[in-house]
N, C-alpha and C positions, 0 to 999 in steps of 0.2 A: 573685574567680573560684575556685571549689570546685574542689580535688583530689582526687582518691581513690587511695586508697592499694592500690596490687596486692595480689591475694588470690592466694597461691602453692599452686601446684600439690600435689596430696596424689598424684597417681600420674602417669605418662607413657604417653599414648594414642598412637597414631598420629600424632594432629594435630600434637600437641607434641613428637615425635620430629622430624615435619619441621619445626618453628618451629627446634627445635635445630639442623637441617642449615642452614636459612636463617641463623641467627643466624651460626652459626660461620663459613657464607661473609662476612657483613656484616665479622666481626672479621679473619678472616683478610686481607679486602680490604684494611680499613683498616690492617693490619698489615704489608702484602705488602712492601713496601719496608725495613722494618727486618728481616723474616726474611731477605729476601736480603742485605742487609746483612751479619747474622750469618754465613749460609752463605758469602758471599765470604772472612769471614777462615780459613775452615777446611773449605771444601766447595768446590762447583761452580758458587757463586752465582747458583743460580738456585732453591731453594726457596720463596720469596714467591712467584715469578710462577707456577710450578708449583702451589703449592697453592691460588693464587687460580683458576687456569684447572680446576683438578679441582673445587673446592666449586663454582664456578657452573657447571660441568657436573650435578654431583649435585642442585643445586637445580632445574634445568631438566628435572631427569628426574623430579621429584616430580608425582605424580599428581595431577589435579585436584580429584578426591574423597579423601576420607581412607580410608588403608589401616590395615591394621595395623602396629607397632612393627617386626615383622621383615620385611615387605616393603619399608618405608621405609629400613630398614638395609641390606638386599642391593642394594636400587639403589643408596645410595649406595657401599657399597661396589664395585660395578661400573664407577660413572662414576670414583670416585678410580685403580681400577686401572688404566682405559684413557685416562687423561688425565693423571695424574701421573708426572713422569717419575722417574729417578732410584729410590733405594730408598724413598723415601717414598712412593710409589703403591702399590707392593706390600704394604707394612707396612701401610698405613693401612686398605686394601682389605682385608687379611685380619682386622684390627680389626673394623671395622664387619660383615666375613661370620661371624664368629664370634658376635659381639653377637646377629645377626639369628638364628643357627642355636639361641642359648641361650635367646632369647625366643620361638620357633616356637610358634605356637598361643595365645599370650597377648594378650589385647584390650589391655591395658594394664600398666604396670610398677611396683612399690612399689617402695621401698628394698631389700627383699631380692633380689627379681629384677634391680633394675637393677644391685645389686653382682656378681650372679652373673655376668649378663652382661658387664658391664666385666672381671670376672675372665676369661671365656673370650676376651675381646678383647684383652686383656694377655698371655694366656698362647699367643694365635696369634703376637704381635708376638714374644716371647721364641723362639718356635719357627721362625718363620720369619727373625728377625735375630741368632739366637743370642747376644745380648746380655744382661749381666747387670747388677745396680745397681753403679755406680760407673765404667761405662766409659765415661760420657758421651754418652747418648744418650737418645733419647724416652723409652725405660724408665726413666730417672732422673726423669721427671715422672709417668710413669704410675703407679709404685709405690707413691709416696704418696699419690697421688689414690686408688688403689685401697685401701689400707689405711684410708684416712678412712673412706670409704664402708663398709668391712666394720668398721668400729669403731661408725659411727652405726647401722648394722643391728643389731650386737650390743646397743645401748643403746636402742634402740627410738626412736630421733630423727626428726624427720619428714623428708620427704623434700626438703624447702628446707634445712632445717638441714644433712641429709647432702650433699647435691651443693653446699653452700656452703664446708663443710670441704674436701670432695674438690678445688673450685677453689684454695681458697689453699694447699693441700698442693703441688697442681702448680706452684702459682708459685713455690714455697719451692724445688720440687725443681729448678724451670728457672735459677732463680739459681744453686742448689748444682751446678750444672755448669760454671759458670765457672771454679774452680780445678783442674777435674778433669783429668787427661792421657787424651785419646781413646786406646780400645783397639778400637773398632771402625770401619768404614766408612773413608772418604777422608782424614777427619780422622785418624785413626791414622796416616796417611803422615807428620804432621808433626813426630811424637815430641812432644819437650818444648814445641815450638811453638805447639800445640794447648792449652796451659794460659794461663787468661787471657781466654778466651773462651767465652760461653753455646752450648750446641748449640742448632741452629735447630729441630731436631726437638723438643727437650725446650720450646723457647719454642712452637712451633705446638701441642703439646699442653695446654699451659696454656691459650692461649686457646680449645682445642676445650672443654676442662673449663668455663672461664667463662662460654662460651656457655651450655652446659647448665644452669649458676648460674642467667643471665640469665632463661631461659626458665623453669625453676621459678619463680624469684622472681617473677616478672612486670615486671622491670624493662626487660626487651626489646622490651616492646609499645610499638609506635609508632617504635621508634629505628632510623635507618639504618647 
């Protein structure tokens, strides 16, 4: 039996962005219990269930015909805002909505335009959540992912190299939240008891970026 090596994407068109949302839903669903367990330690114990429901709604909202990246991202934002409870819905909804605005009019995103769109999305999270690096939030995963994308864009790396670096950076950022003292959100009420737990928002962020890397590399094809 002959196996074929997946061909990495060089740009993200609307169909690829839709595949990103589908792959994100798959990963969130597979890790929903883990995300909820993380949230049980320092939050409301509902992050996994909320994100699973929101991403399922985002997948359901995808049009049957290919759309431009901005349209897919906007639909995703609206689904997350309406279906995900707590702070995560507005924050992730803002992220995808700002991304949508940043890539309006584009048929596809290359490394530079993807980095610019993610920068707009992260800026929206910062503005909405008033969080900074080191506050033990999803920003501690998004910031390193964005830095990796920007570095890749500056080095004229391929899209696959860029998003792979971003996924690795987001995962490292997720792990780095464990020893942090929470300064934002419900976890901040715990004070020093928040130390020793990974932030659930950083964990779901790492999954979102990993989903993008899976789609760009072609490794998500045929996976459930």
